[in-house]
C-alpha positions in Angstrom: 146.9 132.6 97.8 145.5 135.0 100.4 141.8 134.3 100.0 140.1 130.9 99.9 136.5 129.8 100.1 133.9 130.5 101.1 133.8 127.1 102.8 131.2 125.5 104.9 132.3 125.7 108.6 130.5 124.0 111.5 131.7 126.8 113.7 131.2 129.8 111.4 128.6 128.9 108.8 129.9 130.1 105.4 133.4 131.3 106.0 135.7 133.2 103.6 139.2 132.3 104.7 142.1 134.8 104.9 145.5 133.3 104.7 147.5 136.3 106.1 150.6 134.3 107.0 152.8 132.5 104.4 153.6 128.9 105.3 155.0 128.0 107.8 155.6 131.0 110.0 154.4 129.9 113.5 155.3 130.1 117.1 154.4 126.3 117.5 155.4 123.2 115.7 152.5 121.0 116.7 152.8 117.3 116.3 149.4 117.1 114.7 149.7 120.1 112.3 148.2 119.3 108.9 150.4 122.0 107.2 153.6 120.2 108.4 156.4 120.9 110.9 157.6 124.4 111.5 161.3 124.6 110.6 162.0 127.5 112.9 159.4 128.7 115.3 159.2 132.5 115.8 157.4 134.9 118.1 158.3 138.4 116.7 155.4 139.9 114.7 156.4 141.2 111.3 154.8 142.4 108.0 153.9 139.8 105.4 151.3 141.5 103.3 150.2 145.1 103.2 146.7 145.7 104.7 145.4 147.4 101.5 146.4 144.3 99.5 144.5 142.0 101.8 141.5 144.3 101.9 141.3 144.6 98.1 141.5 140.8 97.6 138.9 140.2 100.2 136.6 142.9 98.8 136.9 141.5 95.3 136.0 138.1 96.5 133.1 139.4 98.6 131.7 141.3 95.6 132.0 138.3 93.4 130.2 136.0 95.7 127.5 138.6 96.5 126.8 138.8 92.7 126.4 135.0 92.7 124.2 135.3 95.8 126.6 133.2 97.8 126.3 134.1 101.5 129.4 134.9 103.6 128.9 134.7 107.4 132.5 135.4 108.5 135.8 136.7 107.2 138.1 134.3 109.0 141.8 134.7 109.6 142.9 131.0 109.5 146.3 131.0 107.8 149.1 128.4 107.2 150.8 129.8 110.4 149.9 131.9 113.5 147.8 134.9 112.4 148.9 137.1 115.3 152.5 137.1 113.9 151.1 139.5 111.3 152.0 142.9 112.7 149.4 144.5 110.4 146.5 142.3 111.5 144.8 145.1 113.4 145.1 147.6 110.5 143.7 144.9 108.2 140.7 144.3 110.4 140.0 148.1 110.5 139.8 148.1 106.7 137.7 145.0 106.5 135.0 146.6 108.8 133.8 148.5 105.8 132.5 145.2 104.3 130.1 144.8 107.2 130.8 141.1 107.7 131.7 139.6 111.0 135.4 138.8 111.5 136.8 135.7 113.1 140.4 134.8 114.2 141.6 131.2 114.9 144.8 131.6 116.9 147.0 129.3 119.0 147.0 132.1 121.6 150.7 131.8 122.2 151.3 135.5 121.7 148.3 136.7 123.7 150.7 137.9 126.5 151.6 140.8 124.2 149.3 143.9 124.8 149.1 144.6 121.0 147.9 141.1 120.3 145.2 141.2 122.9 144.0 144.6 121.6 143.9 143.2 118.1 142.0 140.1 119.1 139.5 142.4 120.9 138.6 143.8 117.5 137.3 140.5 116.2 133.7 139.3 116.6 134.8 135.6 117.1 138.0 134.3 118.6 139.2 130.8 119.0 142.1 130.1 121.4 144.1 126.8 121.4 144.3 125.0 124.7 145.8 121.6 124.1 147.2 121.2 127.6 147.7 123.2 130.8 150.6 121.0 131.8 154.0 122.3 130.9 155.7 119.0 129.9 152.7 117.9 127.8 152.4 121.3 126.2 156.0 121.0 125.2 155.4 117.5 123.8 152.3 118.4 121.8 152.9 122.0 120.6 156.8 122.2 120.5 156.6 125.9 121.3 159.3 128.5 120.6 161.8 128.2 123.5 161.0 131.8 124.6 157.4 131.1 125.4 156.0 130.4 128.9 152.8 128.4 129.3 151.7 130.0 132.6 152.2 133.5 131.1 150.1 132.5 128.1 147.3 131.0 130.2 147.2 134.0 132.5 147.0 136.3 129.5 144.1 134.3 128.1 142.2 134.8 131.4 142.9 138.5 131.2 141.8 138.7 127.6 138.6 136.7 128.3 137.7 138.9 131.2 137.3 142.0 128.9 136.4 140.4 125.6 132.8 141.2 124.4 132.7 138.9 121.4 132.2 135.1 121.0 135.1 133.2 122.7 135.8 129.6 121.7 138.6 127.2 122.7 139.9 124.3 120.8 141.7 121.3 122.2 143.3 118.7 120.0 143.0 115.3 121.7 146.0 113.0 121.0 145.9 109.5 122.5 148.7 109.0 125.0 149.5 112.7 125.3 146.6 114.6 126.7 143.7 112.2 127.0 144.3 110.8 130.5 142.1 111.8 133.5 144.7 114.1 135.0 145.1 116.0 131.8 141.4 116.4 131.3 140.9 117.5 134.9 143.5 120.2 134.5 141.9 121.3 131.2 138.4 121.5 132.8 139.7 123.5 135.7 141.2 126.1 133.4 138.2 126.2 131.1 136.0 126.9 134.1 138.1 129.9 134.8 138.2 131.1 131.2 134.4 130.5 130.7 134.4 130.3 126.9 131.2 130.6 125.0 132.0 127.2 123.5 134.7 124.6 124.0 135.6 122.4 121.0 137.2 119.0 121.3 139.0 118.0 118.1 140.8 114.9 116.9 143.3 114.4 114.1 141.4 113.8 110.9 144.2 114.5 108.3 147.8 113.5 107.9 149.9 114.9 110.8 153.3 116.6 110.9 154.7 113.7 113.0 153.5 110.1 112.6 152.2 108.1 115.5 149.7 110.7 116.6 146.1 109.5 116.5 142.7 110.1 118.1 141.5 108.4 121.3 139.0 105.5 120.7 135.3 106.3 120.7 134.8 105.1 124.3 137.6 107.4 125.5 136.4 110.3 123.4 132.9 110.0 124.8 134.3 109.8 128.4 136.3 113.0 127.8 133.3 114.8 126.3 131.0 113.8 129.2 133.7 115.0 131.7 134.1 118.4 130.1 130.4 118.8 129.5 129.7 118.4 133.2 131.5 121.7 133.9 131.4 123.6 130.6 127.9 124.5 129.3 128.7 124.4 125.6 131.0 121.6 124.3 131.2 120.3 120.8 133.2 117.6 119.0 135.1 118.3 115.8 135.6 114.8 114.3 135.9 115.8 110.7 132.3 115.1 109.6 130.7 118.2 108.3 127.0 117.3 108.4 124.4 119.8 109.5 123.7 119.0 113.1 121.5 121.9 113.8 118.4 121.3 111.7 116.3 118.3 110.8 116.7 117.4 107.1 113.9 114.8 107.2 116.6 112.1 106.5 117.0 110.3 109.8 120.3 108.6 108.9 121.8 111.9 107.8 120.6 113.7 110.9 121.7 110.9 113.3 125.3 110.8 111.8 125.5 114.6 111.8 124.4 115.0 115.4 126.5 112.2 116.8 129.6 113.6 115.1 129.1 116.7 117.3 127.5 115.4 120.4 127.2 111.9 121.7 123.5 111.1 121.9 121.7 109.3 124.7 119.5 106.4 123.6 116.4 108.4 124.6 117.4 111.3 122.4 118.0 108.9 119.4 114.5 107.4 120.0 112.9 110.9 120.0 114.8 111.8 116.8 113.5 108.7 115.0 109.9 109.2 116.2 109.9 112.6 114.4 110.2 110.8 111.1 108.4 107.6 112.1 111.6 105.6 111.7 112.1 102.3 113.6 115.2 101.2 115.5 116.5 99.1 112.6 118.3 102.1 111.2 120.4 102.3 114.3 121.3 98.6 114.1 122.2 98.9 110.5 124.5 101.9 111.1 126.3 100.0 113.9 126.7 97.0 111.6 128.2 99.2 108.9 130.6 100.7 111.5 129.1 104.1 111.0 127.9 104.4 114.5 129.2 103.2 117.9 127.1 102.2 120.9 128.8 103.0 124.2 127.8 102.5 127.9 128.8 105.4 130.2 127.7 106.0 133.8 124.6 103.7 133.4 123.4 105.3 130.2 123.7 104.2 126.6 125.3 106.7 124.2 125.7 106.7 120.4 128.7 108.4 118.7 129.7 108.5 115.1 132.5 106.2 114.2 135.7 107.6 112.9 138.9 106.0 111.7 141.9 106.2 114.0 144.4 106.9 111.3 148.1 108.0 111.3 149.3 105.3 113.8 152.9 104.6 114.1 154.5 101.9 111.8 154.7 99.5 114.7 150.9 99.6 115.4 
């Protein structure tokens, strides 16, 4: 299936997904991939579907949902592999422009050193680049890249792309306990992100079964520590912890709003109090959420923060 959705996306609103790569053609075989391991990584772009075929399927879906008055905010290339392996991606984007809907590409960025790939990504309104680690050994451990790839070449090309890109640039970092959550790893990540200057940096955790067992999220204290560290240097940082609540508008339901916001941004105690005052709700609701293990209270740098609880799943058999 080439088209799926539209699905609610925290990053992109109502997103109509375009699966332009058959599973599992990818340049990486990430330990946390929810699609499964890549049997043979590849880096040479090729033709999977004809641009006209993709365009007609997308157009048919758009017309269908428009008749149903279902909004679509983005057409998003988010396939079961690496979207820039599609040699026709640029041609497909050119055709999709006739639909007058913004276009997003979620890529691991591994082929961005190719001029054609950079030119294709420049055509999109919104681009997300994966930056799990800027350390070569850890990059190898986490992403299992094709043996022909070079991390420094990729990072340098990302900086070059960002310098001339006029759309919305995001990055995504999957945090895996014991692999890239130590202070040195985060310091290296922050240094690179400062140079890249993305419009938003997303910090993600595994929320679905992973390609390799034994990979799991850092605990809430560590996640909050990482968030605060990155947020000191990068203006816009957001957590992706699997909870798809609406964190951007008050629903009038304080519990719903509190859980939604703390799944995206750890909230200081003062901010929680302000939120509760808006609906004239007392602090009992916070205590109840903590008792039900829906909310965590964390002390950090002399301040009290609240973060939405999440399960650390997919641990190794020995845990």
